[in-house]
TORZA-411313 format. One line per field, with one value per residue (C-alpha): residue number from 1; residue in three letters; chain; x, y, z. Coordinates in Angstrom, 1 decimal. Layout:
TORZA-411313
seq: (NUM|...)
type: (ALA|...)
mol: (A|...)
east: (X|...)
north: (Y|...)
up: (Z|...)
This chain:
TORZA-411313
seq: (1|2|3|4|5|6|7|8|9|10|11|12|13|14|15|16|17|18|19|20|21|22|23|24|25|26|27|28|29|30|31|32|33|34|35|36|37|38|39|40|41|42|43|44|45|46|47|48|49|50|51|52|53|54|55|56|57|58|59|60|61|62|63|64|65|66|67|68|69|70|71|72|73|74|75|76|77|78|79|80|81|82|83|84|85|86|87|88|89|90|91|92|93|94|95|96|97|98|99|100|101|102|103|104|105|106|107|108|109|110|111|112|113|114|115|116|117|118|119|120|121|122|123|124|125|126|127|128|129|130|131|132|133|134|135|136|137|138|139|140|141|142|143|144|145|146|147|148|149|150|151|152|153|154|155|156|157|158|159|160|161|162|163|164|165|166|167|168|169|170|171|172|173|174|175|176|177|178|179|180|181|182|183|184|185|186|187|188|189|190|191|192|193|194|195|196|197|198|199|200|201|202|203|204|205|206|207|208|209|210|211|212|213|214|215|216|217|218|219|220|221|222|223|224|225|226|227|228|229|230|231|232|233|234|235|236|237|238|239|240|241|242|243|244|245|246|247|248|249|250|251|252|253|254|255|256|257|258|259|260|261|262|263|264|265|266|267|268|269|270|271|272|273|274|275|276|277|278|279|280|281|282|283|284|285|286|287|288|289|290|291|292|293|294|295|296|297|298|299|300|301|302|303|304|305|306|307|308|309|310|311|312|313|314|315|316|317|318|319|320|321|322|323|324|325|326|327|328|329|330|331|332|333|334|335|336|337|338|339|340|341|342|343|344|345|346|347|348|349|350|351|352|353|354|355|356|357|358|359|360|361|362|363|364|365|366|367|368|369|370|371|372|373|374|375|376|377|378|379|380|381|382|383|384|385|386|387|388|389|390|391|392|393|394|395|396|397|398|399|400|401|402|403|404|405|406|407|408|409|410|411|412|413|414|415|416|417|418|419|420|421|422|423|424|425|426|427|428|429|430|431|432|433|434|435|436|437|438|439|440|441|442|443|444|445|446|447|448|449|450|451|452|453|454|455|456|457|458|459|460|461|462|463|464|465|466|467|468|469|470|471|472|473|474|475|476|477|478|479|480|481|482|483|484|485|486|487|488|489|490|491|492|493|494|495|496|497|498|499|500|501|502|503|504|505|506|507|508|509|510|511|512|513|514|515|516|517|518|519|520|521|522|523|524|525|526|527|528|529|530|531|532|533|534|535|536|537|538|539|540|541|542|543|544|545|546|547|548|549|550|551|552|553|554|555|556|557|558|559|560|561|562|563|564|565|566|567|568|569|570|571|572|573|574|575|576|577|578|579|580|581|582|583|584|585|586|587|588|589|590|591|592|593|594|595|596|597|598|599|600|601|602|603|604|605|606|607|608|609|610|611|612|613|614|615|616|617)
type: (MET|ILE|ARG|SER|PRO|ILE|THR|SER|LEU|HIS|SER|SER|HIS|ILE|LEU|SER|SER|ALA|LEU|CYS|ALA|ARG|ARG|GLN|ALA|THR|PHE|ARG|ALA|PHE|TYR|ALA|THR|ILE|ARG|SER|LEU|ARG|GLN|PRO|PRO|THR|PRO|PRO|PRO|ASP|GLY|ASP|GLU|PHE|ASP|PRO|SER|GLU|SER|ASP|PHE|ILE|LEU|SER|ILE|LEU|ARG|ALA|ASN|PRO|SER|LEU|ARG|ASP|THR|LYS|SER|TYR|LEU|ALA|ASN|PHE|GLY|VAL|ARG|GLN|PRO|GLU|ARG|GLN|LYS|PRO|PRO|LEU|PRO|ASN|PHE|LEU|ASN|ILE|PRO|THR|HIS|VAL|PRO|PHE|GLN|TYR|THR|PRO|GLN|ASP|THR|ASN|PRO|PRO|GLN|ALA|THR|GLU|SER|HIS|PRO|LYS|THR|SER|PRO|ILE|ILE|SER|SER|ILE|LEU|ASN|PRO|VAL|TYR|ARG|ARG|THR|ALA|LEU|VAL|LYS|LEU|GLN|GLY|PRO|PHE|THR|ASP|ARG|GLN|LEU|ASP|SER|ILE|SER|ARG|GLY|MET|VAL|TYR|LEU|GLU|LYS|LEU|GLY|LEU|VAL|SER|VAL|ILE|VAL|ILE|GLU|HIS|ASP|LYS|LEU|ALA|ARG|GLY|ASP|ASP|GLY|GLU|ARG|ALA|THR|MET|ILE|GLU|GLU|THR|ASN|ARG|VAL|VAL|ALA|ALA|LEU|GLU|ALA|GLN|GLY|ALA|LYS|ALA|ARG|PRO|VAL|LEU|GLY|ALA|PHE|VAL|ARG|LEU|GLY|PRO|LYS|PRO|GLY|ASP|ALA|ASP|ASN|ALA|ARG|GLY|GLY|THR|ILE|PRO|PRO|GLU|ALA|HIS|VAL|CYS|PRO|GLU|ASP|LEU|SER|PRO|ILE|ARG|SER|ALA|LEU|ARG|SER|GLY|GLU|ILE|PRO|VAL|ILE|PRO|PRO|PHE|ALA|LEU|ASP|SER|PHE|CYS|ARG|SER|THR|ARG|ILE|GLY|ALA|ASN|ASP|VAL|LEU|ALA|ALA|LEU|ALA|ARG|GLY|MET|VAL|GLU|ALA|ALA|GLU|LEU|ASP|ASP|HIS|THR|GLN|SER|GLN|GLN|PRO|ARG|ASP|PRO|HIS|ALA|ASP|TYR|SER|ASP|ASP|ILE|ASN|LEU|ALA|PRO|MET|ARG|LEU|MET|ILE|ILE|ASN|ARG|GLU|GLY|GLY|VAL|PRO|SER|TYR|ALA|ARG|SER|GLY|TYR|PRO|HIS|LEU|LEU|VAL|ASN|LEU|THR|SER|GLU|TYR|ASP|PHE|ILE|ARG|ASP|THR|PHE|ASP|PRO|THR|TRP|VAL|ARG|GLU|LYS|PRO|SER|ALA|LEU|SER|ASN|LEU|ALA|LEU|ALA|ARG|THR|CYS|LEU|SER|TYR|MET|PRO|PRO|THR|SER|SER|ALA|ILE|MET|VAL|SER|HIS|ARG|SER|PRO|SER|SER|LEU|ILE|ALA|ASN|LEU|ILE|THR|ASN|LYS|PRO|ALA|VAL|SER|SER|THR|TYR|PRO|ASP|THR|PRO|THR|LEU|LEU|ARG|ARG|GLY|GLN|PRO|ILE|GLN|VAL|ILE|ARG|ASP|LEU|ALA|ASN|VAL|ASP|ARG|ALA|LYS|LEU|ASN|TYR|LEU|LEU|GLU|THR|SER|PHE|GLN|ARG|THR|LEU|ASP|VAL|ASP|SER|PHE|TYR|LYS|ARG|LEU|GLU|LYS|CYS|LEU|ASP|PHE|VAL|VAL|VAL|ALA|GLY|ASP|TYR|ILE|GLY|ALA|ALA|ILE|VAL|THR|ASN|GLU|HIS|ILE|PRO|ASP|SER|SER|ALA|PRO|PRO|LEU|SER|TYR|LEU|ASP|LYS|PHE|ALA|VAL|LEU|PRO|SER|HIS|GLN|GLY|ASP|GLY|THR|VAL|ASP|PHE|LEU|TRP|VAL|ALA|LEU|HIS|ASP|GLU|SER|TYR|GLY|LEU|GLY|HIS|PRO|SER|SER|ILE|ASN|PRO|ASN|GLY|GLY|LYS|GLU|GLY|LYS|GLY|GLU|GLY|ARG|ASP|LEU|VAL|TRP|ARG|SER|ARG|SER|ASN|ASN|PRO|VAL|ASN|LYS|TRP|TYR|PHE|ASP|ARG|SER|THR|GLY|HIS|VAL|ARG|MET|GLY|SER|TRP|VAL|LEU|PHE|TRP|CYS|ASP|ALA|GLU|LYS|ARG|LEU|LYS|LEU|GLU|GLU|SER|ARG|ARG|ALA|ASN|ASP|ALA|LEU|SER|TYR|ILE|GLU|ASN|TRP|GLU|THR|GLY|ARG|LEU|ARG|GLN|TRP|ALA|ASP|VAL|VAL|THR|LYS|ILE|PRO|SER|ALA|TRP|LYS)
mol: (A|A|A|A|A|A|A|A|A|A|A|A|A|A|A|A|A|A|A|A|A|A|A|A|A|A|A|A|A|A|A|A|A|A|A|A|A|A|A|A|A|A|A|A|A|A|A|A|A|A|A|A|A|A|A|A|A|A|A|A|A|A|A|A|A|A|A|A|A|A|A|A|A|A|A|A|A|A|A|A|A|A|A|A|A|A|A|A|A|A|A|A|A|A|A|A|A|A|A|A|A|A|A|A|A|A|A|A|A|A|A|A|A|A|A|A|A|A|A|A|A|A|A|A|A|A|A|A|A|A|A|A|A|A|A|A|A|A|A|A|A|A|A|A|A|A|A|A|A|A|A|A|A|A|A|A|A|A|A|A|A|A|A|A|A|A|A|A|A|A|A|A|A|A|A|A|A|A|A|A|A|A|A|A|A|A|A|A|A|A|A|A|A|A|A|A|A|A|A|A|A|A|A|A|A|A|A|A|A|A|A|A|A|A|A|A|A|A|A|A|A|A|A|A|A|A|A|A|A|A|A|A|A|A|A|A|A|A|A|A|A|A|A|A|A|A|A|A|A|A|A|A|A|A|A|A|A|A|A|A|A|A|A|A|A|A|A|A|A|A|A|A|A|A|A|A|A|A|A|A|A|A|A|A|A|A|A|A|A|A|A|A|A|A|A|A|A|A|A|A|A|A|A|A|A|A|A|A|A|A|A|A|A|A|A|A|A|A|A|A|A|A|A|A|A|A|A|A|A|A|A|A|A|A|A|A|A|A|A|A|A|A|A|A|A|A|A|A|A|A|A|A|A|A|A|A|A|A|A|A|A|A|A|A|A|A|A|A|A|A|A|A|A|A|A|A|A|A|A|A|A|A|A|A|A|A|A|A|A|A|A|A|A|A|A|A|A|A|A|A|A|A|A|A|A|A|A|A|A|A|A|A|A|A|A|A|A|A|A|A|A|A|A|A|A|A|A|A|A|A|A|A|A|A|A|A|A|A|A|A|A|A|A|A|A|A|A|A|A|A|A|A|A|A|A|A|A|A|A|A|A|A|A|A|A|A|A|A|A|A|A|A|A|A|A|A|A|A|A|A|A|A|A|A|A|A|A|A|A|A|A|A|A|A|A|A|A|A|A|A|A|A|A|A|A|A|A|A|A|A|A|A|A|A|A|A|A|A|A|A|A|A|A|A|A|A|A|A|A|A|A|A|A|A|A|A|A|A|A|A|A|A|A|A|A|A|A|A|A|A|A|A|A|A|A|A|A|A|A|A|A|A|A|A|A|A|A|A|A|A|A|A|A|A|A|A|A|A|A|A|A|A|A|A|A|A|A|A|A|A|A|A|A|A|A|A|A|A|A|A|A|A|A|A|A|A|A|A|A|A|A|A|A|A|A|A|A)
east: (214.8|211.1|210.1|206.7|204.2|203.5|201.6|198.5|197.8|196.9|194.0|192.6|193.3|197.1|197.1|195.3|197.8|200.7|199.3|198.4|201.8|203.7|201.2|202.8|206.3|205.2|203.2|206.1|208.5|206.0|205.7|209.4|209.7|207.2|208.8|212.2|210.7|209.3|212.4|215.5|218.6|221.6|223.7|227.2|230.1|231.7|235.0|236.6|235.7|235.9|238.5|240.5|241.2|242.7|239.4|237.6|238.8|237.1|234.0|233.7|233.6|231.0|228.8|228.8|226.8|227.8|225.6|227.0|226.8|228.6|231.4|231.7|231.9|234.6|236.7|236.2|237.8|240.4|241.0|244.3|244.8|245.9|248.5|247.4|248.5|251.0|251.0|254.4|256.3|256.4|259.8|261.4|262.4|263.7|266.3|267.8|270.9|274.1|275.5|278.8|280.7|282.4|286.1|288.6|292.0|295.1|295.6|292.3|293.7|290.3|287.5|284.3|282.1|278.5|276.3|274.1|270.4|267.6|264.5|261.4|258.5|255.7|252.3|250.8|253.2|252.6|248.9|249.4|251.8|249.9|246.3|244.9|245.0|245.2|242.9|243.0|240.6|240.6|240.1|239.2|240.2|238.2|239.6|240.9|240.6|241.8|244.4|241.9|239.7|242.7|243.4|239.9|240.1|243.6|242.3|239.7|242.3|244.5|241.5|240.8|244.4|244.2|241.2|243.1|241.9|244.9|244.0|245.3|244.6|244.2|244.1|241.7|241.6|238.2|239.3|242.3|241.2|242.9|245.8|246.4|249.9|251.6|249.0|251.6|253.4|250.0|249.0|252.4|252.0|248.5|249.9|252.6|250.0|248.0|251.2|252.1|248.6|248.7|252.1|250.9|248.2|250.8|250.6|253.3|252.6|254.5|253.9|253.9|254.7|256.0|253.2|252.5|248.9|248.8|246.5|243.9|241.8|243.4|244.1|241.1|238.6|237.3|234.1|234.1|231.9|231.4|228.0|226.9|229.7|232.2|235.8|237.9|240.1|243.2|244.5|247.2|248.8|249.6|253.4|252.9|251.7|255.2|255.1|251.8|253.1|256.4|254.5|252.0|254.7|256.6|253.5|253.0|249.8|250.4|249.2|248.9|248.3|246.2|249.1|249.3|251.7|250.5|251.6|254.9|255.6|255.0|253.4|250.2|247.4|244.1|240.8|241.1|238.1|240.0|243.0|240.7|238.9|242.2|243.5|240.3|240.6|244.4|244.5|241.8|243.7|246.9|245.2|243.9|247.4|248.7|246.1|246.9|250.6|250.1|247.8|250.6|253.0|252.6|252.4|255.2|253.5|256.4|256.3|255.1|252.0|251.1|252.3|250.1|248.0|245.1|245.4|241.8|240.1|237.1|235.9|235.8|235.6|234.8|235.5|234.3|232.6|229.2|228.2|226.1|224.0|220.8|217.5|214.3|212.2|213.9|213.5|217.1|218.6|221.2|220.3|221.1|221.5|221.8|221.4|223.4|222.1|218.5|218.6|221.4|219.4|216.5|218.8|220.2|216.8|215.3|218.3|217.1|219.3|219.1|221.2|224.2|225.1|225.6|226.6|228.3|230.1|227.3|226.6|230.2|231.0|227.9|229.4|232.7|231.2|229.4|232.6|234.8|232.3|231.9|235.5|235.7|234.5|230.7|230.9|232.6|230.9|231.4|230.6|230.2|230.8|231.5|234.8|232.6|231.7|235.0|233.4|230.9|233.9|234.5|230.8|230.7|233.8|232.5|228.8|228.8|225.4|223.8|223.3|220.0|217.4|218.5|217.7|221.1|222.9|226.1|224.5|226.7|225.5|226.3|226.5|226.6|226.6|223.3|220.9|218.0|214.7|211.3|207.9|205.7|201.9|200.9|201.9|202.0|205.0|207.0|209.8|208.8|211.9|214.2|212.0|211.9|215.7|216.0|213.6|215.0|218.6|218.0|215.9|217.6|214.2|212.1|209.2|205.8|205.4|201.8|200.3|202.5|201.6|198.0|197.8|199.6|197.1|194.4|196.1|199.3|199.7|203.1|206.6|209.7|212.6|216.2|218.5|218.0|216.1|219.0|216.5|212.8|210.1|206.6|203.6|200.1|196.7|195.2|191.5|190.5|187.5|184.4|185.7|185.0|188.5|190.8|192.9|196.0|199.3|201.5|205.1|205.1|208.7|211.9|214.9|218.4|220.8|223.7|226.2|224.7|224.4|226.8|226.7|223.8|221.0|219.1|219.0|217.9|215.2|213.9|213.8|211.7|209.4|209.0|208.1|205.4|203.8|204.0|206.0|203.7|202.4|205.4|207.8|210.7|208.8|209.1|211.7|212.0|211.4|208.8|206.0|203.5|206.3|204.9|201.3|198.7|198.1|200.4|199.2|200.6|203.0|202.9|205.0|206.2|209.4|210.5|211.6|215.1|215.6|219.0|217.7|215.3|217.9|217.7|213.9|213.9|215.8|213.4|210.0|207.7|207.0|206.7|204.9|206.0|203.5|205.1|207.6|206.8|207.4|204.9|206.5|204.8|205.6|203.0|201.9|204.1|201.8|199.0|201.3|202.8|199.4|198.3|201.5|201.0|197.3|198.3|201.2|203.0|200.8|202.4|200.9|199.3|200.7|197.7|195.5|191.8|192.4|194.9|192.5|192.3|194.6|197.2|194.6|193.3|196.7|197.7|194.5|195.2|198.9|198.9|196.4|198.6|199.7|203.3|205.0|207.5|207.2)
north: (91.9|92.7|94.9|93.9|96.7|98.6|101.6|102.2|104.6|108.1|108.7|107.9|111.4|111.0|107.7|109.2|112.0|109.7|107.4|110.2|111.9|108.7|107.0|108.2|107.2|103.9|102.9|104.0|101.8|99.0|99.4|99.5|96.3|94.5|96.0|94.7|91.2|91.5|92.9|90.7|92.2|93.1|90.0|90.2|90.7|87.6|87.0|86.1|89.4|91.7|94.4|94.7|98.1|99.4|100.8|97.4|96.4|99.4|99.0|95.3|96.4|99.1|96.6|94.4|97.2|96.0|97.1|98.4|94.9|93.5|96.1|95.4|91.7|92.1|94.3|91.8|89.1|91.2|94.3|94.8|92.6|94.8|93.1|92.4|95.0|93.5|94.8|96.4|94.2|95.5|96.5|94.0|96.0|93.0|91.8|94.9|93.8|95.5|97.9|96.8|99.7|99.2|98.5|99.4|97.9|99.2|96.0|96.7|98.1|98.6|100.4|98.4|98.5|99.3|96.5|97.6|97.4|97.7|99.5|97.2|98.1|99.8|98.0|101.3|101.7|98.0|98.6|101.6|99.8|96.6|97.2|93.7|90.6|87.8|84.8|81.7|80.3|76.9|77.2|74.3|75.4|72.9|73.2|73.1|76.8|78.8|81.5|84.3|82.4|81.9|85.6|86.4|83.9|85.1|88.7|87.6|85.9|89.0|91.1|88.8|88.9|92.7|92.3|89.9|86.6|84.5|81.6|78.0|76.7|73.0|72.2|69.7|68.7|67.2|66.1|64.1|60.7|59.0|56.8|58.3|58.4|61.6|62.7|63.8|66.0|67.5|68.3|70.0|72.0|73.1|74.1|76.2|77.8|79.0|80.3|82.2|83.7|84.8|86.4|88.2|89.9|91.1|88.4|86.2|82.5|79.2|75.8|73.1|70.1|67.8|65.6|66.2|64.9|61.3|58.8|57.0|58.1|59.4|56.7|56.4|57.7|54.4|54.5|58.2|60.1|63.8|65.4|62.4|62.9|60.2|61.1|62.0|59.4|61.4|63.3|65.7|66.3|69.8|69.1|68.3|71.8|73.3|73.9|75.9|77.8|78.7|80.0|82.0|83.6|84.6|86.4|83.8|81.9|78.2|76.3|72.5|69.6|66.8|64.5|62.3|59.9|56.3|53.7|53.2|56.9|57.1|60.2|59.5|61.5|61.5|63.5|67.2|66.8|64.4|66.9|69.8|67.8|66.8|70.4|71.7|69.4|69.7|73.5|73.8|71.5|73.4|76.7|75.3|74.2|77.7|79.3|77.0|77.8|81.5|81.4|79.8|82.6|86.3|88.5|91.0|94.5|95.7|92.8|93.1|90.9|92.2|89.0|86.7|84.3|82.3|78.9|78.0|78.5|80.8|80.2|77.3|78.5|76.1|77.8|75.8|76.1|75.0|77.5|76.6|73.7|73.4|73.7|71.7|74.6|77.1|75.0|74.0|77.4|77.4|77.5|80.9|79.7|76.2|75.0|71.8|70.5|70.5|70.5|68.2|65.1|66.9|68.5|65.0|63.4|66.1|66.3|65.8|63.2|65.4|68.0|65.7|66.5|70.2|70.0|66.6|67.6|69.4|66.7|65.8|69.5|69.6|66.7|68.4|71.6|69.5|67.7|70.7|72.9|70.2|70.9|74.6|77.3|77.8|81.2|79.8|79.4|77.8|79.3|77.5|80.0|80.0|81.5|84.2|85.7|86.7|89.8|87.6|86.3|89.8|90.3|86.9|87.8|91.2|90.3|86.5|86.6|85.0|86.8|88.5|86.4|85.7|83.4|83.2|79.9|81.4|82.6|81.4|79.2|80.1|77.1|77.1|74.4|75.7|74.3|71.9|73.7|72.6|74.2|73.8|74.5|73.2|75.3|72.1|71.0|74.2|74.0|77.1|77.2|77.3|79.7|82.0|82.0|82.8|85.7|87.2|86.8|88.3|91.3|91.8|92.2|90.2|88.3|88.4|84.7|84.2|86.8|86.0|82.3|83.0|85.1|82.5|79.8|81.8|83.1|81.1|80.1|78.5|78.7|78.2|76.9|76.8|74.2|73.7|77.0|79.2|81.1|81.3|83.1|83.3|84.0|84.6|85.0|88.4|89.0|92.0|93.8|94.5|92.5|89.2|88.9|86.1|86.8|88.9|87.0|88.8|88.2|88.6|87.7|87.1|86.3|84.7|84.2|86.7|83.9|82.7|86.0|85.8|82.0|82.1|81.2|84.4|83.9|80.3|81.3|83.9|81.5|79.1|81.9|82.9|79.3|79.1|82.6|85.0|82.7|79.7|78.3|79.6|77.0|78.3|77.4|73.7|73.0|70.3|72.5|70.3|72.7|72.7|72.1|74.7|73.4|76.2|79.8|82.5|85.4|88.9|89.0|92.0|93.1|96.2|97.5|100.5|103.3|103.4|99.7|99.1|96.0|98.0|98.3|94.5|94.7|97.3|95.0|92.1|93.8|94.8|98.1|100.0|103.0|105.0|105.5|107.8|105.7|102.6|101.3|99.0|96.5|94.0|91.3|90.7|87.2|86.2|83.7|86.2|88.8|86.3|85.2|88.8|89.6|86.6|87.6|91.2|90.0|93.3|95.6|96.9|96.6|99.7|101.6|100.2|97.3|96.9|94.3|96.6|99.5|100.3|97.5|99.7|101.3|97.8|96.5|99.5|99.3|95.6|95.8|98.8|97.1|94.0|94.0|94.0|90.7|92.3|93.3)
up: (185.4|185.6|188.5|189.9|190.0|193.2|192.0|189.9|187.1|188.5|186.3|182.9|181.7|182.5|180.6|177.6|177.5|177.7|175.0|172.7|173.1|172.1|169.8|166.6|167.6|169.0|165.9|163.7|165.7|165.5|161.7|161.3|163.2|161.0|157.9|158.9|159.1|155.6|153.9|153.7|155.2|153.0|152.5|153.9|151.5|150.1|151.8|148.5|146.9|149.9|149.5|152.7|154.1|157.3|158.5|158.1|161.6|163.2|161.0|162.1|165.7|165.0|163.2|166.2|168.0|171.5|174.5|177.7|179.2|176.3|176.7|180.4|179.7|177.1|179.4|182.2|180.0|178.2|180.3|182.0|185.1|187.9|190.1|193.6|196.1|198.6|202.1|203.0|205.4|209.0|210.3|212.6|215.6|217.5|215.0|213.4|211.5|212.6|210.0|208.7|207.1|203.8|204.2|201.4|201.6|199.7|197.7|195.9|192.7|191.1|192.9|193.3|190.3|190.7|189.4|186.5|187.2|184.7|186.0|186.0|183.8|185.6|185.4|184.3|181.5|180.5|180.4|178.1|175.7|175.7|176.9|176.3|178.5|176.0|175.9|173.6|171.0|169.4|165.7|163.3|159.8|157.7|154.2|151.7|150.9|148.0|148.5|148.5|151.0|153.3|153.0|154.2|157.1|158.1|158.2|160.7|162.8|162.9|163.9|166.8|167.9|168.0|170.4|172.6|171.3|170.1|167.9|168.2|164.7|163.8|160.1|158.4|154.7|153.8|150.3|151.5|152.5|155.5|154.5|151.0|149.7|150.5|153.0|155.5|152.9|151.9|155.5|156.1|152.9|154.0|157.4|155.7|153.4|156.5|158.2|155.0|154.8|158.4|158.0|154.8|156.9|159.4|162.0|163.3|163.0|163.7|162.2|165.0|162.9|165.6|167.1|170.8|171.0|172.2|170.5|172.6|175.6|178.7|181.3|183.6|181.1|179.8|181.8|182.7|180.2|181.0|180.6|178.5|176.0|175.0|175.9|172.8|171.1|171.8|174.8|175.8|179.1|180.4|180.1|176.4|175.6|175.6|171.8|172.2|175.2|173.4|170.3|172.4|174.6|171.4|170.1|167.4|166.3|166.4|163.4|164.0|161.5|162.9|163.9|167.0|168.6|168.7|171.3|169.4|169.4|165.7|164.3|162.4|161.0|162.9|162.7|163.5|165.8|168.1|168.2|169.1|171.8|173.3|173.2|174.8|177.7|178.0|177.8|180.5|182.8|182.2|182.9|186.2|187.2|186.3|188.4|191.3|191.0|190.9|193.9|195.9|195.0|195.7|192.6|192.2|192.1|189.8|187.4|183.8|183.3|179.9|178.2|180.3|178.3|179.8|178.2|178.9|175.5|175.7|172.1|169.7|166.1|163.3|160.0|157.0|153.6|154.9|157.5|160.5|161.5|159.4|161.3|160.7|162.0|159.6|156.5|156.3|157.0|159.8|163.5|165.1|168.7|170.0|173.6|173.4|176.7|175.7|171.9|170.9|170.5|168.9|166.2|165.3|165.2|162.9|160.6|157.0|155.2|152.1|153.9|154.0|150.4|151.1|154.8|155.2|158.4|160.2|162.7|163.4|164.1|166.4|168.3|168.4|169.9|172.5|173.5|173.7|175.5|178.2|179.2|178.5|181.0|181.3|179.7|176.6|173.3|169.9|166.5|163.2|160.4|156.7|155.4|153.8|157.2|158.9|160.4|162.4|164.4|165.8|166.6|168.4|170.4|171.6|172.2|172.4|170.8|167.8|164.5|163.9|162.2|158.7|155.9|154.3|154.1|155.4|158.7|161.6|164.3|167.9|170.3|174.1|176.7|177.9|180.5|180.5|180.0|181.4|181.2|184.2|184.0|187.4|190.4|192.5|190.5|191.2|193.8|195.8|197.9|194.9|193.1|196.1|196.4|192.6|192.8|196.0|194.9|191.4|192.5|195.9|197.6|200.0|198.4|199.9|199.7|200.8|198.6|195.6|195.5|196.3|193.1|191.1|192.2|190.4|187.3|186.5|182.9|182.9|184.4|182.3|184.4|183.3|184.9|188.6|189.0|188.0|185.8|185.4|183.5|185.1|182.8|184.1|182.5|183.4|183.0|181.0|182.6|180.6|177.6|176.0|174.8|176.0|179.1|178.7|178.6|181.2|181.9|185.7|186.5|184.4|186.5|186.2|189.1|188.9|188.9|185.6|183.8|180.9|180.3|177.8|180.3|179.8|176.0|176.2|178.8|176.4|173.5|175.5|176.6|172.9|172.0|174.6|174.2|171.3|169.0|169.5|166.2|164.3|162.8|164.9|168.1|167.4|170.1|172.8|175.8|177.4|176.4|173.6|171.0|168.5|168.6|169.2|168.6|169.9|172.0|172.5|175.5|177.7|180.6|182.4|183.8|185.9|183.6|185.3|185.0|183.3|181.7|179.6|176.8|176.5|176.5|173.8|171.5|172.0|172.2|169.3|170.9|174.1|175.6|178.7|181.6|184.1|186.1|184.1|180.6|179.1|176.6|174.3|171.7|169.0|168.2|165.3|163.5|163.2|161.7|159.3|158.1|157.6|155.7|153.4|152.8|151.8|149.5|148.6|150.6|153.8|157.2|158.7|161.6|163.5|162.5|163.3|165.9|167.6|168.2|171.9|173.1|174.7|176.9|177.9|178.6|180.7|182.7|183.5|184.1|186.4|188.8|189.4|193.0|194.1|194.9|197.4|201.0)
């Protein structure tokens, strides 16, 4: 969160000292950022040629580079669930049972035998022996794959299981047409191949060959589309999930061919997408019933809950040979992050027909992710990934973030349900009551409403709003004294409701902010956020934050550079289009630590930013 300024710079001498002391490190960091954009990153190892080792699991976790917030989020999902403490019952002093002494009669030839009782496992011991609370993931294995490719994929599934995410795998065979002779035998053979590959990597797996998914929409769904999505052509009831429950409780990974029961109870092959959509809905409904049942019954403080599995899937993983969804703005390279609510139609409309040859299932998988995520919890996500990138599955599980910017065709695409995004440039169209609630709830402070909006009436540039004001970014135009330069683009507020932190809103809000400010004019800013849609010239974006703000780590990752000013940190993001043009003009020559147009800008920015009044009472 951005803390609004309430103090000013002590003196120009202090500012000069601070700037001079950190100038070299700041410019080096700036140059390193630009250099990393010009040099392509090292491509990931090919899954077919990667030599597995015992240490690869640990290295995959380290490569994810999780932040403190990522770690806390992972522990919140997979950490040990402590049983609820039960209050000891109060003694009943009114109805004390009368003690009946034990009577032994001579005809008893054998003395009474003490019943054997096994001590119950302590929750503490359970947490030590099995420290992970297991969750489920739906996995579409879109083959066929070679044996070596299956080994690579299976290794990724085993790593995820070690981290607490148990896969429910559905098999698909792209080269086997529907209705071919012997298709059932082929699908069963593919299922057994996957089971054998998983077991070869040390996992326990179970083929679930009996059809339990029912063909046709669920009764009552004919005219009940959810979130604009069409209900799947198959469904499963919570009581039908006994094969899945049995496998999971036995510590086995269920592997399912795409079979379903028709109206005559005959097992027939259907599309894997219909099976996955039916499972997503059915498993969420079953998890809700489980939660309701457990809430009606007190938890035993001495019971062993280490084998609990939450059936509600928290990930949808589509593993194929194509990689992610191609992006028009990235010249056909995969999208990194997709907000399905606001970008789904745009992606379909801008899909180049020439991409169908190399990525024939991209749009159908996009529709699958949209359908499944409409039923799954809001914090869930989907990832479309090539079989060559098994380590990206671990990074997605731990951080739930997209990959860094890359121009490799195997780059995975992270998809989330997201929120609608709108850009408002007229303050009269802003819902002040909802914005006030958002800011005060996020910052836990009281807004000085009159002075805040009086300032916005003079200098507001635009407001990016996510959903129904669950997040907002406010950007203003700040005049630079004694200068003919255009006004400074200042990020005044960036806030997301605490209840929506972790569901991807903050990332989508920042993407929209990028597209309207420092990323404007760059091809990646052509997104349907209701703003300029990539038309125009980007400007440097500047903001400040308290030096002790825990969100600064997040700002460090997204800013071009920063400089400390006493109790404040000044951040900025350079206009991308200008840098790209300069890079192309210089060809192989590197950018300098400081360019001509950057001389003196930090001093100007600091002078402007530190004079902005506080928005709080």
